[in-house]
C-alpha positions as CSV (number, residue, x, y, z in Angstrom):
1,X,-12.4,-68.8,-58.3
2,X,-11.4,-66.6,-61.2
3,X,-7.7,-65.7,-61.6
4,X,-8.6,-62.4,-63.2
5,X,-7.8,-59.4,-61.1
6,X,-9.4,-56.1,-61.2
7,X,-7.5,-52.8,-61.8
8,X,-9.2,-51.5,-58.6
9,X,-8.4,-54.0,-55.8
10,X,-10.9,-52.2,-53.5
11,X,-13.9,-53.0,-55.7
12,X,-12.4,-56.3,-56.8
13,X,-12.7,-57.4,-53.2
14,X,-16.4,-56.8,-53.3
15,X,-16.7,-59.0,-56.4
16,X,-14.9,-61.8,-54.6
17,X,-17.0,-61.4,-51.5
18,X,-20.3,-61.7,-53.5
19,X,-19.0,-64.7,-55.4
20,X,-17.7,-66.4,-52.3
21,X,-20.7,-65.9,-50.0
22,X,-23.6,-66.1,-52.5
23,X,-24.8,-67.8,-55.7
24,X,-25.6,-64.4,-57.2
25,X,-23.8,-63.6,-60.5
26,X,-21.9,-60.4,-60.4
27,X,-19.8,-58.9,-63.2
28,X,-16.2,-57.7,-62.8
29,X,-12.8,-59.0,-61.9
30,X,-11.9,-60.3,-58.5
31,X,-9.4,-58.8,-56.0
32,X,-5.7,-59.6,-56.0
33,X,-6.2,-61.9,-53.0
34,X,-9.1,-63.7,-51.4
35,X,-8.6,-61.8,-48.1
36,X,-9.3,-58.5,-50.0
37,X,-13.0,-59.5,-49.9
38,X,-13.2,-59.7,-46.1
39,X,-13.8,-56.0,-45.6
40,X,-16.9,-56.2,-47.8
41,X,-18.5,-59.2,-46.1
42,X,-21.0,-57.1,-44.1
43,X,-22.1,-55.4,-47.3
44,X,-22.8,-58.8,-48.8
45,X,-24.7,-59.6,-45.6
46,X,-26.8,-56.5,-46.2
47,X,-27.5,-57.8,-49.8
48,X,-28.6,-61.2,-48.5
49,X,-30.6,-59.8,-45.7
50,X,-32.2,-57.2,-48.0
51,X,-33.3,-60.0,-50.5
52,X,-34.8,-62.0,-47.6
53,X,-36.5,-58.9,-46.3
54,X,-37.9,-58.1,-49.7
55,X,-39.3,-61.6,-50.0
56,X,-40.9,-61.2,-46.6
57,X,-42.5,-57.9,-47.6
58,X,-43.7,-59.4,-50.9
59,X,-45.4,-62.3,-49.0
60,X,-46.9,-59.9,-46.6
61,X,-48.5,-58.0,-49.5
62,X,-50.4,-61.1,-50.6
63,X,-54.1,-60.7,-49.6
64,X,-54.1,-64.1,-47.8
65,X,-53.7,-64.8,-44.1
66,X,-50.3,-66.5,-44.3
67,X,-49.0,-67.8,-41.0
68,X,-45.8,-66.4,-39.7
69,X,-44.3,-69.8,-39.2
70,X,-44.9,-70.7,-42.9
71,X,-43.3,-67.4,-44.0
72,X,-40.3,-68.1,-41.8
73,X,-39.8,-71.5,-43.5
74,X,-39.8,-69.8,-46.9
75,X,-37.4,-67.1,-45.8
76,X,-35.0,-69.7,-44.3
77,X,-35.2,-71.6,-47.6
78,X,-34.4,-68.5,-49.6
79,X,-31.4,-67.8,-47.4
80,X,-30.1,-71.3,-47.7
81,X,-30.4,-71.2,-51.5
82,X,-28.8,-67.8,-51.8
83,X,-25.7,-69.0,-49.8
84,X,-25.7,-72.6,-51.1
85,X,-26.0,-73.7,-47.5
86,X,-22.3,-72.8,-47.2
87,X,-22.3,-71.9,-43.6
88,X,-24.7,-74.6,-42.5
89,X,-22.3,-77.1,-44.0
90,X,-19.5,-75.6,-41.9
91,X,-21.7,-75.7,-38.8
92,X,-22.4,-79.5,-39.3
93,X,-18.7,-80.3,-39.9
94,X,-17.7,-78.2,-36.8
95,X,-20.2,-80.0,-34.6
96,X,-19.1,-83.4,-35.7
97,X,-15.5,-82.6,-35.1
98,X,-16.0,-80.8,-31.9
99,X,-17.9,-83.5,-30.1
100,X,-16.7,-86.5,-32.1
101,X,-12.9,-85.8,-31.8
102,X,-10.8,-86.3,-28.7
103,X,-7.7,-84.3,-29.8
104,X,-6.7,-81.6,-32.3
105,X,-5.7,-84.0,-35.1
106,X,-8.9,-86.0,-34.8
107,X,-11.1,-82.9,-34.7
108,X,-9.5,-81.5,-37.8
109,X,-9.7,-84.9,-39.6
110,X,-13.5,-85.3,-38.8
111,X,-14.2,-81.7,-39.9
112,X,-12.5,-82.4,-43.2
113,X,-14.7,-85.5,-43.8
114,X,-17.6,-84.6,-46.2
115,X,-20.0,-87.0,-44.4
116,X,-22.3,-85.6,-41.8
117,X,-22.6,-87.4,-38.5
118,X,-25.0,-87.4,-35.6
119,X,-23.6,-84.3,-33.9
120,X,-23.8,-82.4,-37.2
121,X,-27.4,-83.3,-37.8
122,X,-28.4,-82.3,-34.3
123,X,-26.6,-79.0,-34.6
124,X,-28.4,-78.3,-37.9
125,X,-31.8,-79.1,-36.5
126,X,-31.3,-77.0,-33.4
127,X,-29.9,-74.0,-35.2
128,X,-32.5,-74.0,-38.0
129,X,-35.3,-74.5,-35.4
130,X,-33.9,-71.7,-33.3
131,X,-33.7,-69.4,-36.4
132,X,-37.3,-70.4,-37.4
133,X,-38.6,-69.5,-34.0
134,X,-36.9,-66.1,-34.0
135,X,-38.0,-65.4,-37.6
136,X,-41.7,-66.3,-36.8
137,X,-41.6,-64.1,-33.7
138,X,-40.0,-61.1,-35.4
139,X,-42.5,-61.4,-38.3
140,X,-45.4,-61.3,-35.9
141,X,-44.0,-58.5,-33.8
142,X,-43.0,-56.3,-36.7
143,X,-39.2,-56.6,-36.0
144,X,-38.3,-57.9,-39.5
145,X,-35.3,-55.6,-39.6
146,X,-33.5,-57.9,-37.2
147,X,-33.7,-60.7,-39.8
148,X,-31.6,-58.5,-42.2
149,X,-29.4,-57.1,-39.4
150,X,-28.5,-60.7,-38.4
151,X,-27.0,-61.3,-41.8
152,X,-24.8,-58.2,-41.5
153,X,-23.6,-59.0,-38.0
154,X,-22.8,-62.6,-38.8
155,X,-20.6,-61.6,-41.7
156,X,-18.8,-59.1,-39.4
157,X,-18.2,-61.9,-37.0
158,X,-16.6,-64.0,-39.7
159,X,-14.2,-61.2,-40.5
160,X,-13.3,-60.9,-36.8
161,X,-12.6,-64.6,-36.6
162,X,-10.4,-64.5,-39.7
163,X,-8.4,-61.5,-38.6
164,X,-8.0,-62.4,-34.9
165,X,-6.9,-66.0,-35.2
166,X,-4.4,-68.1,-37.2
167,X,-5.3,-70.8,-39.6
168,X,-5.5,-74.1,-37.7
169,X,-4.4,-76.5,-40.4
170,X,-0.8,-77.0,-41.5
171,X,-1.9,-77.8,-45.0
172,X,-3.9,-75.4,-47.2
173,X,-7.7,-75.5,-47.3
174,X,-10.6,-73.6,-48.7
175,X,-10.3,-70.7,-46.3
176,X,-6.5,-70.8,-45.7
177,X,-5.7,-67.7,-47.8
178,X,-8.7,-65.8,-46.3
179,X,-7.3,-66.3,-42.8
180,X,-3.6,-66.2,-43.5
181,X,-3.8,-63.0,-45.4
182,X,-6.4,-61.3,-43.2
183,X,-5.2,-57.9,-41.9
184,X,-6.4,-55.2,-39.5
185,X,-7.4,-53.0,-42.5
186,X,-9.9,-55.6,-43.6
187,X,-11.4,-55.6,-40.1
188,X,-11.6,-51.8,-40.0
189,X,-13.4,-51.6,-43.4
190,X,-15.9,-54.3,-42.3
191,X,-16.5,-52.6,-38.9
192,X,-17.0,-49.2,-40.6
193,X,-19.5,-50.7,-43.1
194,X,-21.3,-52.6,-40.3
195,X,-21.6,-49.5,-38.1
196,X,-22.8,-47.4,-41.1
197,X,-25.5,-50.0,-42.0
198,X,-26.7,-50.4,-38.4
199,X,-26.8,-46.8,-37.4
200,X,-28.4,-45.7,-40.6
201,X,-31.0,-48.4,-40.6
202,X,-34.5,-46.8,-40.6
203,X,-36.4,-47.4,-37.3
204,X,-33.5,-49.3,-35.6
205,X,-32.8,-47.5,-32.3
206,X,-29.2,-46.5,-31.9
207,X,-28.8,-48.4,-28.6
208,X,-30.2,-51.5,-30.2
209,X,-27.7,-51.2,-33.1
210,X,-24.8,-50.8,-30.6
211,X,-26.0,-53.8,-28.6
212,X,-26.2,-55.9,-31.8
213,X,-22.6,-54.9,-32.8
214,X,-21.2,-55.6,-29.4
215,X,-23.0,-58.9,-29.0
216,X,-21.8,-60.2,-32.4
217,X,-18.2,-59.3,-31.7
218,X,-18.4,-60.8,-28.2
219,X,-19.7,-64.1,-29.5
220,X,-17.1,-64.1,-32.3
221,X,-14.2,-63.5,-29.8
222,X,-15.4,-66.1,-27.3
223,X,-16.0,-68.7,-30.0
224,X,-12.7,-67.9,-31.7
225,X,-10.7,-68.1,-28.4
226,X,-12.3,-71.5,-27.6
227,X,-11.4,-72.8,-31.1
228,X,-7.8,-71.4,-30.8
229,X,-7.4,-73.1,-27.4
230,X,-8.6,-76.5,-28.7
231,X,-7.3,-76.7,-32.3
232,X,-4.9,-73.8,-32.5
233,X,-7.0,-71.4,-34.6
234,X,-9.8,-71.4,-37.2
235,X,-10.7,-73.2,-40.4
236,X,-13.3,-72.7,-43.1
237,X,-15.7,-74.8,-41.2
238,X,-15.1,-72.7,-38.1
239,X,-15.9,-69.5,-40.0
240,X,-19.1,-71.1,-41.3
241,X,-20.1,-72.3,-37.9
242,X,-19.3,-68.9,-36.4
243,X,-21.5,-67.2,-38.9
244,X,-24.5,-69.4,-38.1
245,X,-24.0,-69.1,-34.3
246,X,-23.6,-65.3,-34.4
247,X,-26.7,-65.1,-36.7
248,X,-28.7,-67.1,-34.2
249,X,-27.6,-65.1,-31.2
250,X,-28.3,-61.8,-32.8
251,X,-31.7,-63.0,-33.9
252,X,-32.4,-64.0,-30.3
253,X,-31.2,-60.6,-29.2
254,X,-33.6,-58.9,-31.6
255,X,-36.5,-61.0,-30.2
256,X,-35.6,-60.0,-26.7
257,X,-35.3,-56.3,-27.6
258,X,-38.6,-56.4,-29.4
259,X,-40.3,-58.2,-26.5
260,X,-38.9,-55.7,-23.9
261,X,-40.0,-52.8,-26.1
262,X,-43.5,-54.3,-26.3
263,X,-43.7,-54.9,-22.6
264,X,-42.5,-51.3,-21.8
């Protein structure tokens, strides 16, 4: 991470957020602290979701009968490439530690191990399969906006996890400063951006937007409280796992809302 700091910490946090969460090159100097980027996470989620949505629309414009399942695979691949599989790696480490460890110290040690075990592989397969199913359904039903919305809500959930809970490790780690220096002002900025994005999204009913926001925060709080009870807080892997789980749940919510709207 660059040691250069911007003269405007507000925009510097956005630079840090893009560089942290994506592979996209962005000019400018970073914020004074890693935590300064937290408030901008939902906006980066919008950027990622927008790119994935743009790819979906581009594929839809091709005069060939492309199956929704195939397009879903391509979109998931694009998302993984854009994020370097960052959160998927955290999901696998969390699953290995959560079900492979019998106490706090063992769980944290397993999560720190770079090797992926059986539980991690199973978690990856089930999560990716679940997201693929949701993507394919949303593409068929015309609910593509929920694909982009899930990126925004997942990043909001990460901010909630970082702000609401302490860092679980005694030693420093990849996400230690993000969590230790997270403040309520970061949460407020992230929440304001998320609300603005959702409620201004063309064609997204206001009650659907509200349900998405509440669901993502509920999942983040329940997951965070469980992690705090078992290992004393959150880690970088926990933040990554939380992002993936919240993304999957909000995608499923989108599928249910689209299905209920079709039936009604």
